[in-house]
mmJSON file of the N, C-alpha and C atoms, coordinates in Angstrom:
{"data_MODEL":{"atom_site":{
"group_PDB":["ATOM","ATOM","ATOM","ATOM","ATOM","ATOM","ATOM","ATOM","ATOM","ATOM","ATOM","ATOM","ATOM","ATOM","ATOM","ATOM","ATOM","ATOM","ATOM","ATOM","ATOM","ATOM","ATOM","ATOM","ATOM","ATOM","ATOM","ATOM","ATOM","ATOM","ATOM","ATOM","ATOM","ATOM","ATOM","ATOM","ATOM","ATOM","ATOM","ATOM","ATOM","ATOM","ATOM","ATOM","ATOM","ATOM","ATOM","ATOM","ATOM","ATOM","ATOM","ATOM","ATOM","ATOM","ATOM","ATOM","ATOM","ATOM","ATOM","ATOM","ATOM","ATOM","ATOM","ATOM","ATOM","ATOM","ATOM","ATOM","ATOM","ATOM","ATOM","ATOM","ATOM","ATOM","ATOM","ATOM","ATOM","ATOM","ATOM","ATOM","ATOM","ATOM","ATOM","ATOM","ATOM","ATOM","ATOM","ATOM","ATOM","ATOM","ATOM","ATOM","ATOM","ATOM","ATOM","ATOM","ATOM","ATOM","ATOM","ATOM","ATOM","ATOM","ATOM","ATOM","ATOM","ATOM","ATOM","ATOM","ATOM","ATOM","ATOM","ATOM","ATOM","ATOM","ATOM","ATOM","ATOM","ATOM","ATOM","ATOM","ATOM","ATOM","ATOM","ATOM","ATOM","ATOM","ATOM","ATOM","ATOM","ATOM","ATOM","ATOM","ATOM","ATOM","ATOM","ATOM","ATOM","ATOM","ATOM","ATOM","ATOM","ATOM","ATOM","ATOM","ATOM","ATOM","ATOM","ATOM","ATOM","ATOM","ATOM","ATOM","ATOM","ATOM","ATOM","ATOM","ATOM","ATOM","ATOM","ATOM","ATOM","ATOM","ATOM","ATOM","ATOM","ATOM","ATOM","ATOM","ATOM","ATOM","ATOM","ATOM","ATOM","ATOM","ATOM","ATOM","ATOM","ATOM","ATOM","ATOM","ATOM","ATOM","ATOM","ATOM","ATOM","ATOM","ATOM","ATOM","ATOM","ATOM","ATOM","ATOM","ATOM","ATOM","ATOM","ATOM","ATOM","ATOM","ATOM","ATOM","ATOM","ATOM","ATOM","ATOM","ATOM","ATOM","ATOM","ATOM","ATOM","ATOM","ATOM","ATOM","ATOM"],
"id":[1,2,3,4,5,6,7,8,9,10,11,12,13,14,15,16,17,18,19,20,21,22,23,24,25,26,27,28,29,30,31,32,33,34,35,36,37,38,39,40,41,42,43,44,45,46,47,48,49,50,51,52,53,54,55,56,57,58,59,60,61,62,63,64,65,66,67,68,69,70,71,72,73,74,75,76,77,78,79,80,81,82,83,84,85,86,87,88,89,90,91,92,93,94,95,96,97,98,99,100,101,102,103,104,105,106,107,108,109,110,111,112,113,114,115,116,117,118,119,120,121,122,123,124,125,126,127,128,129,130,131,132,133,134,135,136,137,138,139,140,141,142,143,144,145,146,147,148,149,150,151,152,153,154,155,156,157,158,159,160,161,162,163,164,165,166,167,168,169,170,171,172,173,174,175,176,177,178,179,180,181,182,183,184,185,186,187,188,189,190,191,192,193,194,195,196,197,198,199,200,201,202,203,204,205,206,207,208,209,210,211,212,213],
"type_symbol":["N","C","C","N","C","C","N","C","C","N","C","C","N","C","C","N","C","C","N","C","C","N","C","C","N","C","C","N","C","C","N","C","C","N","C","C","N","C","C","N","C","C","N","C","C","N","C","C","N","C","C","N","C","C","N","C","C","N","C","C","N","C","C","N","C","C","N","C","C","N","C","C","N","C","C","N","C","C","N","C","C","N","C","C","N","C","C","N","C","C","N","C","C","N","C","C","N","C","C","N","C","C","N","C","C","N","C","C","N","C","C","N","C","C","N","C","C","N","C","C","N","C","C","N","C","C","N","C","C","N","C","C","N","C","C","N","C","C","N","C","C","N","C","C","N","C","C","N","C","C","N","C","C","N","C","C","N","C","C","N","C","C","N","C","C","N","C","C","N","C","C","N","C","C","N","C","C","N","C","C","N","C","C","N","C","C","N","C","C","N","C","C","N","C","C","N","C","C","N","C","C","N","C","C","N","C","C","N","C","C","N","C","C"],
"label_atom_id":["N","CA","C","N","CA","C","N","CA","C","N","CA","C","N","CA","C","N","CA","C","N","CA","C","N","CA","C","N","CA","C","N","CA","C","N","CA","C","N","CA","C","N","CA","C","N","CA","C","N","CA","C","N","CA","C","N","CA","C","N","CA","C","N","CA","C","N","CA","C","N","CA","C","N","CA","C","N","CA","C","N","CA","C","N","CA","C","N","CA","C","N","CA","C","N","CA","C","N","CA","C","N","CA","C","N","CA","C","N","CA","C","N","CA","C","N","CA","C","N","CA","C","N","CA","C","N","CA","C","N","CA","C","N","CA","C","N","CA","C","N","CA","C","N","CA","C","N","CA","C","N","CA","C","N","CA","C","N","CA","C","N","CA","C","N","CA","C","N","CA","C","N","CA","C","N","CA","C","N","CA","C","N","CA","C","N","CA","C","N","CA","C","N","CA","C","N","CA","C","N","CA","C","N","CA","C","N","CA","C","N","CA","C","N","CA","C","N","CA","C","N","CA","C","N","CA","C","N","CA","C","N","CA","C","N","CA","C","N","CA","C","N","CA","C","N","CA","C"],
"label_alt_id":[null,null,null,null,null,null,null,null,null,null,null,null,null,null,null,null,null,null,null,null,null,null,null,null,null,null,null,null,null,null,null,null,null,null,null,null,null,null,null,null,null,null,null,null,null,null,null,null,null,null,null,null,null,null,null,null,null,null,null,null,null,null,null,null,null,null,null,null,null,null,null,null,null,null,null,null,null,null,null,null,null,null,null,null,null,null,null,null,null,null,null,null,null,null,null,null,null,null,null,null,null,null,null,null,null,null,null,null,null,null,null,null,null,null,null,null,null,null,null,null,null,null,null,null,null,null,null,null,null,null,null,null,null,null,null,null,null,null,null,null,null,null,null,null,null,null,null,null,null,null,null,null,null,null,null,null,null,null,null,null,null,null,null,null,null,null,null,null,null,null,null,null,null,null,null,null,null,null,null,null,null,null,null,null,null,null,null,null,null,null,null,null,null,null,null,null,null,null,null,null,null,null,null,null,null,null,null,null,null,null,null,null,null],
"label_comp_id":["UNK","UNK","UNK","UNK","UNK","UNK","UNK","UNK","UNK","UNK","UNK","UNK","UNK","UNK","UNK","UNK","UNK","UNK","UNK","UNK","UNK","UNK","UNK","UNK","UNK","UNK","UNK","UNK","UNK","UNK","UNK","UNK","UNK","UNK","UNK","UNK","UNK","UNK","UNK","UNK","UNK","UNK","UNK","UNK","UNK","UNK","UNK","UNK","UNK","UNK","UNK","UNK","UNK","UNK","UNK","UNK","UNK","UNK","UNK","UNK","UNK","UNK","UNK","UNK","UNK","UNK","UNK","UNK","UNK","UNK","UNK","UNK","UNK","UNK","UNK","UNK","UNK","UNK","UNK","UNK","UNK","UNK","UNK","UNK","UNK","UNK","UNK","UNK","UNK","UNK","UNK","UNK","UNK","UNK","UNK","UNK","UNK","UNK","UNK","UNK","UNK","UNK","UNK","UNK","UNK","UNK","UNK","UNK","UNK","UNK","UNK","UNK","UNK","UNK","UNK","UNK","UNK","UNK","UNK","UNK","UNK","UNK","UNK","UNK","UNK","UNK","UNK","UNK","UNK","UNK","UNK","UNK","UNK","UNK","UNK","UNK","UNK","UNK","UNK","UNK","UNK","UNK","UNK","UNK","UNK","UNK","UNK","UNK","UNK","UNK","UNK","UNK","UNK","UNK","UNK","UNK","UNK","UNK","UNK","UNK","UNK","UNK","UNK","UNK","UNK","UNK","UNK","UNK","UNK","UNK","UNK","UNK","UNK","UNK","UNK","UNK","UNK","UNK","UNK","UNK","UNK","UNK","UNK","UNK","UNK","UNK","UNK","UNK","UNK","UNK","UNK","UNK","UNK","UNK","UNK","UNK","UNK","UNK","UNK","UNK","UNK","UNK","UNK","UNK","UNK","UNK","UNK","UNK","UNK","UNK","UNK","UNK","UNK"],
"label_asym_id":["A","A","A","A","A","A","A","A","A","A","A","A","A","A","A","A","A","A","A","A","A","A","A","A","A","A","A","A","A","A","A","A","A","A","A","A","A","A","A","A","A","A","A","A","A","A","A","A","A","A","A","A","A","A","A","A","A","A","A","A","A","A","A","A","A","A","A","A","A","A","A","A","A","A","A","A","A","A","A","A","A","A","A","A","A","A","A","A","A","A","A","A","A","A","A","A","A","A","A","A","A","A","A","A","A","A","A","A","A","A","A","A","A","A","A","A","A","A","A","A","A","A","A","A","A","A","A","A","A","A","A","A","A","A","A","A","A","A","A","A","A","A","A","A","A","A","A","A","A","A","A","A","A","A","A","A","A","A","A","A","A","A","A","A","A","A","A","A","A","A","A","A","A","A","A","A","A","A","A","A","A","A","A","A","A","A","A","A","A","A","A","A","A","A","A","A","A","A","A","A","A","A","A","A","A","A","A","A","A","A","A","A","A"],
"label_entity_id":["1","1","1","1","1","1","1","1","1","1","1","1","1","1","1","1","1","1","1","1","1","1","1","1","1","1","1","1","1","1","1","1","1","1","1","1","1","1","1","1","1","1","1","1","1","1","1","1","1","1","1","1","1","1","1","1","1","1","1","1","1","1","1","1","1","1","1","1","1","1","1","1","1","1","1","1","1","1","1","1","1","1","1","1","1","1","1","1","1","1","1","1","1","1","1","1","1","1","1","1","1","1","1","1","1","1","1","1","1","1","1","1","1","1","1","1","1","1","1","1","1","1","1","1","1","1","1","1","1","1","1","1","1","1","1","1","1","1","1","1","1","1","1","1","1","1","1","1","1","1","1","1","1","1","1","1","1","1","1","1","1","1","1","1","1","1","1","1","1","1","1","1","1","1","1","1","1","1","1","1","1","1","1","1","1","1","1","1","1","1","1","1","1","1","1","1","1","1","1","1","1","1","1","1","1","1","1","1","1","1","1","1","1"],
"label_seq_id":[1,1,1,2,2,2,3,3,3,4,4,4,5,5,5,6,6,6,7,7,7,8,8,8,9,9,9,10,10,10,11,11,11,12,12,12,13,13,13,14,14,14,15,15,15,16,16,16,17,17,17,18,18,18,19,19,19,20,20,20,21,21,21,22,22,22,23,23,23,24,24,24,25,25,25,26,26,26,27,27,27,28,28,28,29,29,29,30,30,30,31,31,31,32,32,32,33,33,33,34,34,34,35,35,35,36,36,36,37,37,37,38,38,38,39,39,39,40,40,40,41,41,41,42,42,42,43,43,43,44,44,44,45,45,45,46,46,46,47,47,47,48,48,48,49,49,49,50,50,50,51,51,51,52,52,52,53,53,53,54,54,54,55,55,55,56,56,56,57,57,57,58,58,58,59,59,59,60,60,60,61,61,61,62,62,62,63,63,63,64,64,64,65,65,65,66,66,66,67,67,67,68,68,68,69,69,69,70,70,70,71,71,71],
"pdbx_PDB_ins_code":[null,null,null,null,null,null,null,null,null,null,null,null,null,null,null,null,null,null,null,null,null,null,null,null,null,null,null,null,null,null,null,null,null,null,null,null,null,null,null,null,null,null,null,null,null,null,null,null,null,null,null,null,null,null,null,null,null,null,null,null,null,null,null,null,null,null,null,null,null,null,null,null,null,null,null,null,null,null,null,null,null,null,null,null,null,null,null,null,null,null,null,null,null,null,null,null,null,null,null,null,null,null,null,null,null,null,null,null,null,null,null,null,null,null,null,null,null,null,null,null,null,null,null,null,null,null,null,null,null,null,null,null,null,null,null,null,null,null,null,null,null,null,null,null,null,null,null,null,null,null,null,null,null,null,null,null,null,null,null,null,null,null,null,null,null,null,null,null,null,null,null,null,null,null,null,null,null,null,null,null,null,null,null,null,null,null,null,null,null,null,null,null,null,null,null,null,null,null,null,null,null,null,null,null,null,null,null,null,null,null,null,null,null],
"Cartn_x":[74.325,75.075,76.527,77.02,78.378,79.39,80.552,81.637,82.272,82.843,83.506,84.724,85.068,86.216,87.525,88.454,89.764,90.824,91.731,92.85,93.869,93.906,94.774,96.252,96.601,97.999,98.461,97.582,97.923,98.052,97.1,97.156,98.382,98.677,99.842,101.141,101.226,102.437,102.632,101.551,101.656,102.176,101.708,102.18,103.651,104.059,105.469,106.347,105.901,106.663,106.787,105.694,105.707,106.644,106.612,107.516,108.967,109.258,110.625,111.075,110.19,110.515,110.798,109.945,110.121,111.425,111.704,112.934,114.161,114.136,115.283,115.496,114.403,114.524,115.116,114.703,115.241,116.729,117.13,118.547,119.369,118.866,119.577,119.675,118.58,118.602,119.599,119.625,120.553,121.998,122.257,123.624,124.038,123.102,123.453,123.617,122.847,122.95,124.026,124.431,125.398,124.783,123.453,122.787,122.55,121.989,121.708,120.596,120.766,119.734,118.44,118.542,117.348,116.527,117.183,116.492,115.881,116.619,116.118,114.905,114.922,113.787,112.545,112.699,111.558,111.003,111.898,111.497,110.774,111.304,110.684,109.334,109.219,107.933,106.885,107.27,106.333,105.915,106.869,106.552,105.568,105.814,104.912,103.516,103.43,102.129,101.36,102.017,101.321,100.903,101.703,101.295,100.056,100.046,98.883,97.658,97.834,96.718,96.176,97.054,96.605,95.809,96.231,95.556,94.273,94.165,93.018,92.463,91.968,91.534,90.377,89.548,88.407,88.85,90.048,90.523,91.379,91.7,92.539,91.749,91.617,90.916,91.67,91.581,92.279,91.858,92.263,91.898,93.122,94.234,95.448,96.381,95.834,96.666,96.83,95.817,95.887,95.28,95.723,95.266,94.837,93.729,93.267,93.241,93.811,93.871,93.135,92.223,91.573,92.095,92.506,93.113,92.098],
"Cartn_y":[90.649,91.677,91.637,92.77,92.862,93.08,92.496,92.719,94.069,94.719,95.996,95.786,96.784,96.643,96.499,95.777,95.555,96.154,96.89,97.437,96.316,95.752,94.594,94.946,96.196,96.59,96.558,96.931,96.866,95.408,94.576,93.145,92.498,92.839,92.282,92.689,93.947,94.418,93.668,93.423,92.67,91.259,90.629,89.28,89.284,90.295,90.401,90.631,91.494,91.748,90.477,89.73,88.489,87.466,87.366,86.427,86.807,88.104,88.563,88.166,88.292,87.906,86.408,85.605,84.147,83.755,84.352,84.025,84.413,85.58,86.001,85.066,84.619,83.666,82.348,81.909,80.668,80.792,81.946,82.176,82.131,82.764,82.746,81.327,80.56,79.166,78.341,78.546,77.792,78.127,79.388,79.79,79.169,79.151,78.593,77.075,76.402,74.945,74.534,75.453,75.133,74.349,74.45,73.697,74.577,73.978,74.661,75.695,76.863,77.901,77.465,76.729,76.275,75.332,74.388,73.433,74.168,75.103,75.853,76.693,77.297,78.118,77.254,76.095,75.189,74.734,74.355,73.873,74.978,76.2,77.325,77.677,77.644,77.931,76.906,75.637,74.574,74.714,75.018,75.203,76.347,77.457,78.599,78.223,77.497,77.115,76.251,75.267,74.384,75.124,76.074,76.897,77.718,78.288,79.047,78.14,76.924,75.984,75.603,75.458,75.135,76.281,77.506,78.672,79.028,78.654,79.008,77.777,76.783,75.537,75.73,76.734,76.954,77.496,78.039,78.647,77.705,76.54,75.585,74.304,73.878,72.629,71.872,70.566,69.761,68.315,67.569,66.158,65.251,65.77,64.982,65.15,65.483,65.688,67.162,67.953,69.388,70.129,71.356,72.171,73.524,74.036,75.369,76.223,77.411,78.337,79.597,80.038,81.327,82.29,83.466,84.446,85.351],
"Cartn_z":[91.799,92.486,91.987,91.583,91.056,92.175,91.99,92.939,92.63,93.638,93.375,92.474,91.658,90.76,91.545,90.953,91.566,90.655,91.236,90.468,90.28,89.076,88.825,88.935,88.734,88.84,90.294,91.212,92.635,93.061,92.646,92.981,92.35,91.114,90.431,91.095,91.522,92.202,93.508,94.227,95.482,95.223,94.152,93.816,93.412,92.643,92.24,93.468,94.371,95.601,96.436,96.532,97.295,96.665,95.337,94.653,94.911,94.889,95.142,96.548,97.524,98.898,98.974,98.323,98.338,97.648,96.495,95.761,96.577,97.192,98.007,99.193,99.809,100.92,100.432,99.246,98.67,98.379,97.868,97.571,98.856,99.895,101.177,101.731,101.632,102.098,101.299,99.985,99.138,99.487,99.731,100.092,101.42,102.377,103.685,103.626,102.745,102.609,101.617,100.751,99.712,98.563,98.399,97.329,96.106,95.075,93.817,93.999,93.391,93.479,92.803,91.705,90.988,91.851,92.474,93.35,94.534,95.107,96.259,95.884,94.682,94.265,94.071,93.447,93.26,94.601,95.492,96.808,97.583,97.526,98.22,97.643,96.309,95.666,96.024,96.047,96.411,97.867,98.736,100.15,100.322,99.622,99.709,99.232,98.102,97.569,98.562,99.159,100.097,101.361,101.812,102.959,102.594,101.371,100.902,100.856,100.345,100.233,101.605,102.592,103.945,104.55,104.286,104.855,104.113,102.844,102.01,101.295,102.03,101.375,100.404,100.625,99.734,98.384,98.294,97.048,96.209,96.744,96.025,95.825,94.576,94.3,93.226,93.277,92.285,92.358,91.342,91.27,91.384,91.814,91.926,90.746,89.576,88.388,88.071,88.367,88.107,89.288,89.46,90.582,90.054,90.577,90.204,91.46,91.353,92.478,92.095,92.952,92.73,93.784,93.332,94.237,94.854],
"occupancy":[1.0,1.0,1.0,1.0,1.0,1.0,1.0,1.0,1.0,1.0,1.0,1.0,1.0,1.0,1.0,1.0,1.0,1.0,1.0,1.0,1.0,1.0,1.0,1.0,1.0,1.0,1.0,1.0,1.0,1.0,1.0,1.0,1.0,1.0,1.0,1.0,1.0,1.0,1.0,1.0,1.0,1.0,1.0,1.0,1.0,1.0,1.0,1.0,1.0,1.0,1.0,1.0,1.0,1.0,1.0,1.0,1.0,1.0,1.0,1.0,1.0,1.0,1.0,1.0,1.0,1.0,1.0,1.0,1.0,1.0,1.0,1.0,1.0,1.0,1.0,1.0,1.0,1.0,1.0,1.0,1.0,1.0,1.0,1.0,1.0,1.0,1.0,1.0,1.0,1.0,1.0,1.0,1.0,1.0,1.0,1.0,1.0,1.0,1.0,1.0,1.0,1.0,1.0,1.0,1.0,1.0,1.0,1.0,1.0,1.0,1.0,1.0,1.0,1.0,1.0,1.0,1.0,1.0,1.0,1.0,1.0,1.0,1.0,1.0,1.0,1.0,1.0,1.0,1.0,1.0,1.0,1.0,1.0,1.0,1.0,1.0,1.0,1.0,1.0,1.0,1.0,1.0,1.0,1.0,1.0,1.0,1.0,1.0,1.0,1.0,1.0,1.0,1.0,1.0,1.0,1.0,1.0,1.0,1.0,1.0,1.0,1.0,1.0,1.0,1.0,1.0,1.0,1.0,1.0,1.0,1.0,1.0,1.0,1.0,1.0,1.0,1.0,1.0,1.0,1.0,1.0,1.0,1.0,1.0,1.0,1.0,1.0,1.0,1.0,1.0,1.0,1.0,1.0,1.0,1.0,1.0,1.0,1.0,1.0,1.0,1.0,1.0,1.0,1.0,1.0,1.0,1.0,1.0,1.0,1.0,1.0,1.0,1.0],
"B_iso_or_equiv":[0.0,0.0,0.0,0.0,0.0,0.0,0.0,0.0,0.0,0.0,0.0,0.0,0.0,0.0,0.0,0.0,0.0,0.0,0.0,0.0,0.0,0.0,0.0,0.0,0.0,0.0,0.0,0.0,0.0,0.0,0.0,0.0,0.0,0.0,0.0,0.0,0.0,0.0,0.0,0.0,0.0,0.0,0.0,0.0,0.0,0.0,0.0,0.0,0.0,0.0,0.0,0.0,0.0,0.0,0.0,0.0,0.0,0.0,0.0,0.0,0.0,0.0,0.0,0.0,0.0,0.0,0.0,0.0,0.0,0.0,0.0,0.0,0.0,0.0,0.0,0.0,0.0,0.0,0.0,0.0,0.0,0.0,0.0,0.0,0.0,0.0,0.0,0.0,0.0,0.0,0.0,0.0,0.0,0.0,0.0,0.0,0.0,0.0,0.0,0.0,0.0,0.0,0.0,0.0,0.0,0.0,0.0,0.0,0.0,0.0,0.0,0.0,0.0,0.0,0.0,0.0,0.0,0.0,0.0,0.0,0.0,0.0,0.0,0.0,0.0,0.0,0.0,0.0,0.0,0.0,0.0,0.0,0.0,0.0,0.0,0.0,0.0,0.0,0.0,0.0,0.0,0.0,0.0,0.0,0.0,0.0,0.0,0.0,0.0,0.0,0.0,0.0,0.0,0.0,0.0,0.0,0.0,0.0,0.0,0.0,0.0,0.0,0.0,0.0,0.0,0.0,0.0,0.0,0.0,0.0,0.0,0.0,0.0,0.0,0.0,0.0,0.0,0.0,0.0,0.0,0.0,0.0,0.0,0.0,0.0,0.0,0.0,0.0,0.0,0.0,0.0,0.0,0.0,0.0,0.0,0.0,0.0,0.0,0.0,0.0,0.0,0.0,0.0,0.0,0.0,0.0,0.0,0.0,0.0,0.0,0.0,0.0,0.0],
"pdbx_formal_charge":[null,null,null,null,null,null,null,null,null,null,null,null,null,null,null,null,null,null,null,null,null,null,null,null,null,null,null,null,null,null,null,null,null,null,null,null,null,null,null,null,null,null,null,null,null,null,null,null,null,null,null,null,null,null,null,null,null,null,null,null,null,null,null,null,null,null,null,null,null,null,null,null,null,null,null,null,null,null,null,null,null,null,null,null,null,null,null,null,null,null,null,null,null,null,null,null,null,null,null,null,null,null,null,null,null,null,null,null,null,null,null,null,null,null,null,null,null,null,null,null,null,null,null,null,null,null,null,null,null,null,null,null,null,null,null,null,null,null,null,null,null,null,null,null,null,null,null,null,null,null,null,null,null,null,null,null,null,null,null,null,null,null,null,null,null,null,null,null,null,null,null,null,null,null,null,null,null,null,null,null,null,null,null,null,null,null,null,null,null,null,null,null,null,null,null,null,null,null,null,null,null,null,null,null,null,null,null,null,null,null,null,null,null],
"auth_seq_id":[1,1,1,2,2,2,3,3,3,4,4,4,5,5,5,6,6,6,7,7,7,8,8,8,9,9,9,10,10,10,11,11,11,12,12,12,13,13,13,14,14,14,15,15,15,16,16,16,17,17,17,18,18,18,19,19,19,20,20,20,21,21,21,22,22,22,23,23,23,24,24,24,25,25,25,26,26,26,27,27,27,28,28,28,29,29,29,30,30,30,31,31,31,32,32,32,33,33,33,34,34,34,35,35,35,36,36,36,37,37,37,38,38,38,39,39,39,40,40,40,41,41,41,42,42,42,43,43,43,44,44,44,45,45,45,46,46,46,47,47,47,48,48,48,49,49,49,50,50,50,51,51,51,52,52,52,53,53,53,54,54,54,55,55,55,56,56,56,57,57,57,58,58,58,59,59,59,60,60,60,61,61,61,62,62,62,63,63,63,64,64,64,65,65,65,66,66,66,67,67,67,68,68,68,69,69,69,70,70,70,71,71,71],
"auth_comp_id":["UNK","UNK","UNK","UNK","UNK","UNK","UNK","UNK","UNK","UNK","UNK","UNK","UNK","UNK","UNK","UNK","UNK","UNK","UNK","UNK","UNK","UNK","UNK","UNK","UNK","UNK","UNK","UNK","UNK","UNK","UNK","UNK","UNK","UNK","UNK","UNK","UNK","UNK","UNK","UNK","UNK","UNK","UNK","UNK","UNK","UNK","UNK","UNK","UNK","UNK","UNK","UNK","UNK","UNK","UNK","UNK","UNK","UNK","UNK","UNK","UNK","UNK","UNK","UNK","UNK","UNK","UNK","UNK","UNK","UNK","UNK","UNK","UNK","UNK","UNK","UNK","UNK","UNK","UNK","UNK","UNK","UNK","UNK","UNK","UNK","UNK","UNK","UNK","UNK","UNK","UNK","UNK","UNK","UNK","UNK","UNK","UNK","UNK","UNK","UNK","UNK","UNK","UNK","UNK","UNK","UNK","UNK","UNK","UNK","UNK","UNK","UNK","UNK","UNK","UNK","UNK","UNK","UNK","UNK","UNK","UNK","UNK","UNK","UNK","UNK","UNK","UNK","UNK","UNK","UNK","UNK","UNK","UNK","UNK","UNK","UNK","UNK","UNK","UNK","UNK","UNK","UNK","UNK","UNK","UNK","UNK","UNK","UNK","UNK","UNK","UNK","UNK","UNK","UNK","UNK","UNK","UNK","UNK","UNK","UNK","UNK","UNK","UNK","UNK","UNK","UNK","UNK","UNK","UNK","UNK","UNK","UNK","UNK","UNK","UNK","UNK","UNK","UNK","UNK","UNK","UNK","UNK","UNK","UNK","UNK","UNK","UNK","UNK","UNK","UNK","UNK","UNK","UNK","UNK","UNK","UNK","UNK","UNK","UNK","UNK","UNK","UNK","UNK","UNK","UNK","UNK","UNK","UNK","UNK","UNK","UNK","UNK","UNK"],
"auth_asym_id":["A","A","A","A","A","A","A","A","A","A","A","A","A","A","A","A","A","A","A","A","A","A","A","A","A","A","A","A","A","A","A","A","A","A","A","A","A","A","A","A","A","A","A","A","A","A","A","A","A","A","A","A","A","A","A","A","A","A","A","A","A","A","A","A","A","A","A","A","A","A","A","A","A","A","A","A","A","A","A","A","A","A","A","A","A","A","A","A","A","A","A","A","A","A","A","A","A","A","A","A","A","A","A","A","A","A","A","A","A","A","A","A","A","A","A","A","A","A","A","A","A","A","A","A","A","A","A","A","A","A","A","A","A","A","A","A","A","A","A","A","A","A","A","A","A","A","A","A","A","A","A","A","A","A","A","A","A","A","A","A","A","A","A","A","A","A","A","A","A","A","A","A","A","A","A","A","A","A","A","A","A","A","A","A","A","A","A","A","A","A","A","A","A","A","A","A","A","A","A","A","A","A","A","A","A","A","A","A","A","A","A","A","A"],
"auth_atom_id":["N","CA","C","N","CA","C","N","CA","C","N","CA","C","N","CA","C","N","CA","C","N","CA","C","N","CA","C","N","CA","C","N","CA","C","N","CA","C","N","CA","C","N","CA","C","N","CA","C","N","CA","C","N","CA","C","N","CA","C","N","CA","C","N","CA","C","N","CA","C","N","CA","C","N","CA","C","N","CA","C","N","CA","C","N","CA","C","N","CA","C","N","CA","C","N","CA","C","N","CA","C","N","CA","C","N","CA","C","N","CA","C","N","CA","C","N","CA","C","N","CA","C","N","CA","C","N","CA","C","N","CA","C","N","CA","C","N","CA","C","N","CA","C","N","CA","C","N","CA","C","N","CA","C","N","CA","C","N","CA","C","N","CA","C","N","CA","C","N","CA","C","N","CA","C","N","CA","C","N","CA","C","N","CA","C","N","CA","C","N","CA","C","N","CA","C","N","CA","C","N","CA","C","N","CA","C","N","CA","C","N","CA","C","N","CA","C","N","CA","C","N","CA","C","N","CA","C","N","CA","C","N","CA","C","N","CA","C","N","CA","C","N","CA","C","N","CA","C"],
"pdbx_PDB_model_num":[1,1,1,1,1,1,1,1,1,1,1,1,1,1,1,1,1,1,1,1,1,1,1,1,1,1,1,1,1,1,1,1,1,1,1,1,1,1,1,1,1,1,1,1,1,1,1,1,1,1,1,1,1,1,1,1,1,1,1,1,1,1,1,1,1,1,1,1,1,1,1,1,1,1,1,1,1,1,1,1,1,1,1,1,1,1,1,1,1,1,1,1,1,1,1,1,1,1,1,1,1,1,1,1,1,1,1,1,1,1,1,1,1,1,1,1,1,1,1,1,1,1,1,1,1,1,1,1,1,1,1,1,1,1,1,1,1,1,1,1,1,1,1,1,1,1,1,1,1,1,1,1,1,1,1,1,1,1,1,1,1,1,1,1,1,1,1,1,1,1,1,1,1,1,1,1,1,1,1,1,1,1,1,1,1,1,1,1,1,1,1,1,1,1,1,1,1,1,1,1,1,1,1,1,1,1,1,1,1,1,1,1,1]
}}}
């Protein structure tokens, strides 16, 4: 049985929009803390990933050295 087709441009746009929201939140946090934007962006991205992994455990698998995520 085939899965229905997915418009990758719609999915890609949603991911880009989400990344923009995360980056903007990181920038605001960095400004309020007075820390480096690079460190804040990494920290925010990692936090987002772990929240995603908690909400979707079946889609995240790994062996401790590498992680694979299916969207």
